[in-house]
C-alpha positions as CSV (number, residue, x, y, z in Angstrom):
1,M,106.3,154.0,97.4
2,P,104.6,154.4,94.0
3,E,107.0,153.9,91.1
4,L,106.8,155.0,87.5
5,P,103.9,152.7,86.4
6,E,101.7,153.7,89.4
7,V,102.4,157.4,88.9
8,E,101.8,157.1,85.1
9,V,98.4,155.5,85.8
10,V,97.5,158.6,87.9
11,R,98.8,161.0,85.3
12,A,96.7,159.4,82.6
13,G,93.6,159.5,84.7
14,L,94.0,163.2,85.5
15,V,94.3,164.3,81.8
16,P,90.5,164.1,80.9
17,A,89.6,165.8,84.2
18,L,92.0,168.7,84.0
19,V,93.6,169.5,80.7
20,G,91.9,172.5,79.0
21,R,90.1,173.3,82.3
22,E,90.5,176.4,84.4
23,I,91.0,176.0,88.1
24,A,87.9,177.6,89.7
25,D,88.9,177.1,93.3
26,V,91.6,175.6,95.5
27,E,91.6,174.6,99.1
28,V,94.6,173.6,101.3
29,R,93.3,171.5,104.2
30,H,96.7,170.6,105.8
31,P,99.7,172.9,105.9
32,R,102.2,170.0,105.7
33,A,100.9,169.1,102.3
34,V,102.2,172.4,100.9
35,R,105.3,172.6,103.1
36,N,107.7,173.1,100.1
37,T,105.8,176.1,98.6
38,A,107.1,179.6,99.5
39,G,104.2,181.4,101.2
40,G,102.5,178.2,102.2
41,S,98.7,177.8,101.8
42,A,98.2,181.5,100.9
43,A,100.3,181.1,97.7
44,F,97.8,178.6,96.2
45,A,95.2,181.4,95.8
46,A,97.2,182.3,92.6
47,L,95.9,179.1,91.0
48,R,92.4,180.4,90.7
49,G,91.6,181.3,87.0
50,R,94.7,179.4,85.7
51,E,94.2,176.9,82.9
52,V,95.8,173.5,83.0
53,V,97.5,172.9,79.7
54,G,99.2,169.5,80.5
55,V,99.5,166.8,83.1
56,V,103.1,165.7,82.9
57,R,105.3,163.0,84.4
58,R,109.0,162.3,84.7
59,G,110.0,159.3,86.7
60,K,108.0,159.3,89.9
61,Y,107.1,163.0,89.7
62,L,103.9,164.4,88.4
63,W,102.9,168.0,87.7
64,L,100.2,170.2,86.2
65,L,101.6,172.6,83.7
66,L,99.8,176.0,83.9
67,D,98.8,178.2,81.0
68,D,101.9,180.4,80.6
69,G,104.3,177.4,80.9
70,K,106.2,179.4,83.6
71,D,104.5,177.7,86.6
72,A,103.6,174.2,87.6
73,L,101.8,172.4,90.4
74,L,104.2,169.6,91.3
75,A,102.9,166.5,93.1
76,H,104.9,163.8,94.8
77,L,102.8,161.0,96.2
78,G,105.3,159.9,98.9
79,M,104.4,156.7,100.7
80,S,100.6,156.9,100.7
81,G,99.5,159.8,98.5
82,Q,96.6,159.5,96.1
83,M,95.1,161.9,93.5
84,L,91.4,161.1,93.3
85,V,89.0,162.6,90.7
86,Q,85.5,163.5,91.7
87,R,83.3,163.9,88.6
88,P,81.0,167.0,88.2
89,G,77.9,166.5,90.3
90,T,79.5,164.1,92.8
91,S,78.1,164.9,96.3
92,L,80.9,163.2,98.3
93,E,82.4,165.3,101.1
94,P,86.2,165.3,101.5
95,G,87.4,162.8,104.2
96,P,89.9,163.5,106.9
97,H,92.9,162.5,104.8
98,V,92.1,165.0,102.0
99,R,95.0,167.4,102.2
100,A,94.2,169.7,99.3
101,R,91.5,169.9,96.6
102,L,91.2,171.6,93.2
103,V,87.9,172.5,91.8
104,A,87.7,172.8,88.0
105,D,85.4,175.1,86.0
106,D,83.1,172.3,85.2
107,G,82.5,171.5,88.9
108,G,84.7,168.4,88.9
109,E,87.4,168.1,91.6
110,V,90.8,166.5,92.2
111,W,91.6,165.6,95.8
112,F,95.1,165.1,97.1
113,V,94.7,162.4,99.7
114,D,97.6,161.4,101.9
115,Q,97.1,159.4,105.1
116,R,100.7,159.8,106.3
117,T,101.4,163.2,104.8
118,F,104.8,162.2,103.4
119,G,103.8,163.4,100.0
120,Y,103.2,167.0,99.0
121,V,102.0,169.5,96.3
122,D,104.2,172.4,95.4
123,L,103.4,175.5,93.4
124,T,106.7,176.2,91.7
125,P,108.3,178.0,88.7
126,T,109.5,176.0,85.8
127,V,113.0,175.9,84.2
128,A,114.3,174.8,80.9
129,T,115.2,171.2,80.5
130,P,118.9,170.6,80.6
131,D,119.0,168.7,77.3
132,G,116.5,170.9,75.4
133,G,113.9,168.1,75.1
134,P,110.3,167.8,76.4
135,G,110.1,167.8,80.2
136,G,108.3,164.5,80.3
137,R,105.3,162.4,79.2
138,G,102.2,164.5,78.7
139,S,103.5,167.7,77.1
140,P,105.9,168.8,74.4
141,A,106.9,171.8,76.6
142,R,110.6,171.9,77.2
143,V,110.4,172.8,80.8
144,L,110.5,171.1,84.2
145,P,109.4,172.2,87.7
146,R,112.5,173.7,89.3
147,P,112.7,171.2,92.2
148,V,113.0,168.2,89.8
149,A,115.5,169.7,87.3
150,H,118.0,167.2,88.5
151,V,115.8,164.2,87.9
152,A,117.0,162.1,84.9
153,R,114.8,160.9,82.1
154,D,113.1,157.5,82.6
155,L,113.1,154.3,80.7
156,L,109.7,154.9,79.0
157,D,110.8,158.3,77.8
158,P,111.3,158.4,74.0
159,D,113.9,161.1,74.4
160,L,116.1,158.9,76.6
161,D,119.6,158.3,75.2
162,M,120.3,154.7,76.0
163,A,123.9,154.7,74.8
164,S,124.6,157.7,77.0
165,L,122.9,156.1,80.0
166,V,124.9,152.9,79.7
167,A,128.2,154.9,79.4
168,R,127.3,157.1,82.4
169,T,126.3,154.0,84.4
170,R,129.7,152.4,83.8
171,R,131.5,155.5,84.9
172,R,129.6,155.6,88.2
173,R,131.6,152.5,89.5
174,T,128.8,151.4,91.8
175,E,126.6,148.4,92.4
176,V,124.1,147.8,89.7
177,K,121.0,147.9,91.9
178,R,122.2,151.2,93.3
179,A,122.5,152.5,89.8
180,L,118.9,151.5,89.0
181,L,117.6,153.4,92.0
182,D,119.7,156.5,91.3
183,Q,117.1,159.1,90.1
184,T,119.8,161.4,88.8
185,L,121.0,158.6,86.5
186,V,117.6,157.1,85.4
187,S,114.3,157.9,87.0
188,G,111.2,156.0,87.9
189,V,112.7,152.7,89.2
190,G,112.2,151.8,92.8
191,N,112.7,148.6,94.8
192,I,109.9,146.6,93.2
193,Y,110.9,147.1,89.6
194,A,114.7,147.0,90.4
195,D,114.3,143.5,91.8
196,E,112.1,142.4,88.8
197,A,114.5,143.8,86.2
198,L,117.5,142.1,87.9
199,W,115.7,138.8,88.0
200,R,114.8,139.1,84.3
201,A,118.4,140.0,83.4
202,R,119.9,137.3,85.6
203,L,122.0,139.8,87.5
204,H,122.7,140.1,91.2
205,G,122.2,143.6,92.5
206,T,125.7,143.8,93.9
207,R,127.4,143.4,90.6
208,A,129.8,146.3,89.8
209,T,128.6,148.6,87.0
210,D,132.1,149.2,85.6
211,A,132.7,145.4,85.4
212,L,129.6,144.7,83.3
213,P,129.9,144.9,79.5
214,P,127.7,147.6,77.9
215,A,125.5,145.0,76.3
216,R,124.6,143.5,79.7
217,L,123.7,147.0,81.1
218,R,121.6,147.7,78.0
219,E,119.9,144.3,78.6
220,L,119.2,145.3,82.2
221,Y,117.7,148.6,81.4
222,T,115.6,147.1,78.6
223,A,114.3,144.5,81.1
224,A,113.4,147.4,83.6
225,G,111.6,149.3,80.8
226,D,109.7,146.1,79.7
227,V,108.6,145.2,83.2
228,M,107.4,148.7,83.9
229,A,105.5,148.8,80.6
230,E,103.8,145.5,81.5
231,A,102.9,146.8,85.0
232,L,101.5,149.9,83.4
233,A,99.2,147.8,81.2
234,Q,97.8,146.2,84.4
235,G,97.3,149.4,86.3
236,G,100.5,149.2,88.3
237,T,101.4,147.2,91.4
238,S,99.0,147.4,94.4
239,F,99.7,145.7,97.7
240,D,97.0,147.6,99.7
241,A,94.3,150.2,99.4
242,L,96.8,153.0,99.2
243,Y,98.0,152.4,95.7
244,V,95.1,153.2,93.4
245,N,94.2,155.1,90.2
246,V,92.2,158.3,90.2
247,A,89.0,156.3,90.5
248,G,90.3,154.4,93.6
249,T,90.9,151.2,91.7
250,P,94.0,149.1,92.4
251,G,96.4,147.7,89.8
252,Y,97.0,144.0,89.4
253,F,100.6,143.5,88.4
254,A,101.4,142.1,91.9
255,R,100.1,138.8,90.5
256,S,102.9,138.8,87.9
257,L,105.9,139.5,90.0
258,H,108.8,137.0,89.8
259,A,111.0,138.4,92.6
260,Y,109.8,141.2,94.7
261,G,107.8,140.0,97.7
262,R,108.4,136.3,96.9
263,A,111.3,135.4,99.3
264,G,111.2,131.8,100.2
265,E,109.1,130.8,97.2
266,P,110.4,128.8,94.2
267,C,112.0,130.8,91.3
268,D,109.7,130.8,88.3
269,R,112.6,130.0,86.1
270,C,114.6,127.3,87.9
271,G,112.7,126.3,91.0
272,T,115.4,127.4,93.5
273,L,114.0,129.1,96.6
274,L,114.3,132.9,96.3
275,R,116.4,134.6,99.0
276,I,116.1,137.9,100.8
277,E,119.1,140.1,101.6
278,P,119.4,143.5,103.3
279,F,120.0,146.4,100.9
280,M,120.5,149.9,102.1
281,N,117.4,150.5,104.2
282,R,115.4,148.0,102.2
283,R,115.6,144.4,101.1
284,S,116.4,142.6,97.9
285,V,115.0,139.4,96.6
286,S,116.9,137.3,94.1
287,C,117.5,133.7,92.9
288,P,120.8,132.2,94.2
289,R,121.1,130.1,91.1
290,C,120.0,132.4,88.3
291,Q,121.5,135.6,89.9
292,R,124.9,134.7,91.2
293,R,127.1,137.1,92.9
294,A,130.3,138.2,91.1
295,P,133.6,136.6,92.3
296,Q,135.5,138.8,94.7
297,R,138.1,141.0,93.1
298,S,141.6,140.1,94.0
299,G,144.1,142.7,95.3
């Protein structure tokens, strides 16, 4: 599933195509793509004539903020979703996996493509941000789409309060990898960047958050932010043709991964073979030497 860097690459690519443009037309080509919107496909007719004033992201969520600030077109890419920009004058016809399309007033288009249809777009009202700050990267507006009001700030958000995040993490009394993946605690991190951050911080994912000193948690979150910033600079992490930017180009950070997807290979730090372990419905990769499990608590 695309994580923060991959979604941010898409957001940045949509800005020049949509911000300041009016939506001239909209077509919903598969009802499942709009399953969360009250009124279904018919509700999207209300987009015609609306101006896009911002393309905004918080964590893994992306939305188009509409002219009055009271409505947003929320997009979640799911497992295989893409947002592809067709420049004005492009003569390509939408393929079978194009689930929805927006036509801008200059003739350019944005296609929501989703082979598996796990993602969606949702025309939804906005609500005020809980902390009074901007909703996310891409707009100073202090609003969020209502369905993502519970989603926490992410590690690349300048309004993130790191001290508060560390304190809340210690109060959760959970495993540290579970904390990294908890989108109500800190958003944007998925399995790829969790494994990478834990490797960089030399922590095993099962370490207890309440047993870690605040400095170690801060170090972990800093590592997660750093690795996502580095991935963003390389266009994100692409393992197949499904993870692409708005022009259909993949990212190249997969070449720089130290843990994720490298089970059985030597650790880049100490040479020990990396191990793979079950984790929830996923898997974790770590170094047995650099990332030791915590001793079992007695009693």
